[in-house]
FIKOLZA-1660 file (N, C-alpha, C; in steps of 0.1 Angstrom, whole numbers, plus 5000, padded with zeros to 4 digits):
% residues 63
   i   px   py   pz ch aa at
   1 5006 4987 4999  A  M  N
   1 4999 4997 4998  A  M CA
   1 5012 5011 5001  A  M  C
   2 5003 5021 4993  A  T  N
   2 5012 5030 4987  A  T CA
   2 5006 5049 4998  A  T  C
   3 5013 5054 5005  A  S  N
   3 5012 5061 5012  A  S CA
   3 5007 5075 4999  A  S  C
   4 5009 5078 4987  A  G  N
   4 5004 5089 4982  A  G CA
   4 5015 5099 4981  A  G  C
   5 5025 5095 4986  A  L  N
   5 5037 5109 4985  A  L CA
   5 5048 5104 4977  A  L  C
   6 5053 5117 4978  A  Q  N
   6 5060 5115 4965  A  Q CA
   6 5078 5123 4977  A  Q  C
   7 5084 5116 4966  A  K  N
   7 5094 5118 4976  A  K CA
   7 5101 5129 4965  A  K  C
   8 5109 5135 4982  A  F  N
   8 5115 5153 4976  A  F CA
   8 5125 5149 4958  A  F  C
   9 5130 5139 4956  A  S  N
   9 5135 5143 4940  A  S CA
   9 5123 5144 4930  A  S  C
  10 5110 5137 4937  A  E  N
  10 5103 5136 4927  A  E CA
  10 5093 5149 4921  A  E  C
  11 5095 5161 4933  A  L  N
  11 5089 5171 4930  A  L CA
  11 5087 5179 4926  A  L  C
  12 5080 5187 4917  A  P  N
  12 5083 5193 4905  A  P CA
  12 5083 5207 4905  A  P  C
  13 5098 5211 4901  A  Y  N
  13 5101 5225 4900  A  Y CA
  13 5097 5241 4898  A  Y  C
  14 5088 5247 4906  A  E  N
  14 5082 5253 4897  A  E CA
  14 5091 5262 4902  A  E  C
  15 5096 5276 4889  A  R  N
  15 5100 5287 4891  A  R CA
  15 5096 5296 4902  A  R  C
  16 5101 5300 4912  A  P  N
  16 5091 5314 4919  A  P CA
  16 5092 5330 4909  A  P  C
  17 5082 5330 4909  A  N  N
  17 5076 5341 4906  A  N CA
  17 5082 5354 4918  A  N  C
  18 5093 5363 4918  A  L  N
  18 5097 5372 4929  A  L CA
  18 5089 5387 4925  A  L  C
  19 5081 5387 4920  A  D  N
  19 5066 5395 4914  A  D CA
  19 5055 5390 4926  A  D  C
  20 5053 5379 4929  A  T  N
  20 5046 5374 4934  A  T CA
  20 5042 5372 4947  A  T  C
  21 5062 5370 4954  A  I  N
  21 5066 5364 4960  A  I CA
  21 5066 5385 4969  A  I  C
  22 5073 5390 4967  A  E  N
  22 5072 5406 4968  A  E CA
  22 5058 5410 4975  A  E  C
  23 5049 5409 4968  A  A  N
  23 5033 5418 4965  A  A CA
  23 5024 5408 4979  A  A  C
  24 5031 5396 4980  A  A  N
  24 5024 5387 4990  A  A CA
  24 5030 5387 5002  A  A  C
  25 5047 5398 5002  A  Y  N
  25 5048 5393 5016  A  Y CA
  25 5049 5414 5022  A  Y  C
  26 5047 5421 5016  A  K  N
  26 5045 5432 5011  A  K CA
  26 5024 5435 5018  A  K  C
  27 5017 5430 5017  A  D  N
  27 5002 5424 5019  A  D CA
  27 5004 5416 5030  A  D  C
  28 5015 5409 5036  A  I  N
  28 5015 5407 5053  A  I CA
  28 5023 5416 5059  A  I  C
  29 5031 5415 5052  A  T  N
  29 5034 5432 5064  A  T CA
  29 5028 5442 5070  A  T  C
  30 5016 5443 5052  A  K  N
  30 5009 5456 5062  A  K CA
  30 4995 5453 5069  A  K  C
  31 4995 5440 5067  A  R  N
  31 4983 5433 5076  A  R CA
  31 4986 5432 5091  A  R  C
  32 5003 5427 5092  A  F  N
  32 5008 5431 5108  A  F CA
  32 5012 5438 5112  A  F  C
  33 5014 5454 5105  A  I  N
  33 5012 5465 5106  A  I CA
  33 4996 5470 5112  A  I  C
  34 4990 5464 5108  A  A  N
  34 4975 5471 5110  A  A CA
  34 4972 5459 5120  A  A  C
  35 4972 5444 5123  A  A  N
  35 4970 5445 5133  A  A CA
  35 4968 5448 5150  A  A  C
  36 4954 5441 5153  A  T  N
  36 4952 5452 5165  A  T CA
  36 4954 5442 5179  A  T  C
  37 4951 5432 5170  A  T  N
  37 4955 5423 5188  A  T CA
  37 4965 5414 5187  A  T  C
  38 4965 5406 5200  A  A  N
  38 4984 5392 5199  A  A CA
  38 4975 5384 5187  A  A  C
  39 4962 5377 5186  A  D  N
  39 4959 5368 5180  A  D CA
  39 4955 5370 5165  A  D  C
  40 4953 5388 5160  A  E  N
  40 4954 5385 5147  A  E CA
  40 4973 5384 5143  A  E  C
  41 4976 5391 5146  A  Q  N
  41 4990 5393 5146  A  Q CA
  41 4995 5377 5145  A  Q  C
  42 4990 5367 5152  A  N  N
  42 4995 5353 5155  A  N CA
  42 4991 5348 5147  A  N  C
  43 4979 5353 5139  A  N  N
  43 4970 5345 5128  A  N CA
  43 4982 5349 5113  A  N  C
  44 4988 5364 5109  A  V  N
  44 4991 5370 5102  A  V CA
  44 5013 5358 5101  A  V  C
  45 5018 5355 5118  A  I  N
  45 5026 5350 5113  A  I CA
  45 5026 5339 5109  A  I  C
  46 5016 5335 5109  A  R  N
  46 5008 5316 5102  A  R CA
  46 5013 5324 5093  A  R  C
  47 5008 5330 5087  A  D  N
  47 5004 5334 5072  A  D CA
  47 5019 5331 5063  A  D  C
  48 5029 5342 5074  A  W  N
  48 5039 5343 5069  A  W CA
  48 5048 5329 5062  A  W  C
  49 5050 5322 5078  A  N  N
  49 5049 5308 5079  A  N CA
  49 5048 5301 5065  A  N  C
  50 5043 5303 5070  A  A  N
  50 5028 5291 5057  A  A CA
  50 5042 5296 5042  A  A  C
  51 5043 5314 5033  A  L  N
  51 5050 5307 5023  A  L CA
  51 5063 5312 5023  A  L  C
  52 5069 5316 5034  A  R  N
  52 5083 5311 5035  A  R CA
  52 5081 5295 5037  A  R  C
  53 5073 5286 5042  A  S  N
  53 5083 5269 5039  A  S CA
  53 5081 5269 5026  A  S  C
  54 5069 5273 5015  A  V  N
  54 5066 5270 5002  A  V CA
  54 5078 5273 4997  A  V  C
  55 5081 5290 4999  A  H  N
  55 5096 5291 4991  A  H CA
  55 5112 5282 4998  A  H  C
  56 5111 5279 5013  A  L  N
  56 5126 5276 5014  A  L CA
  56 5125 5257 5005  A  L  C
  57 5111 5257 5005  A  V  N
  57 5107 5238 5000  A  V CA
  57 5114 5245 4987  A  V  C
  58 5108 5250 4978  A  M  N
  58 5111 5257 4961  A  M CA
  58 5130 5260 4954  A  M  C
  59 5138 5262 4974  A  K  N
  59 5144 5268 4967  A  K CA
  59 5158 5257 4978  A  K  C
  60 5154 5246 4979  A  T  N
  60 5157 5231 4984  A  T CA
  60 5162 5227 4974  A  T  C
  61 5151 5227 4970  A  R  N
  61 5148 5214 4955  A  R CA
  61 5149 5223 4942  A  R  C
  62 5161 5235 4940  A  Q  N
  62 5158 5239 4929  A  Q CA
  62 5179 5232 4933  A  Q  C
  63 5187 5229 4943  A  Q  N
  63 5198 5224 4939  A  Q CA
  63 5203 5208 4942  A  Q  C
% end
């Protein structure tokens, strides 16, 4: 029985769109500054971590 997971070497590589990444980080920064509660800031930090994780995997995959 297979788990449906791919090996890291089998993951497709997609060149990241730097304009999209920059816009996403600017949006996250604005949302963090505008947050009025710690919970809102925590949610923004979770979004930032998710975005960062995706790009770290892409960077690792490229090497």
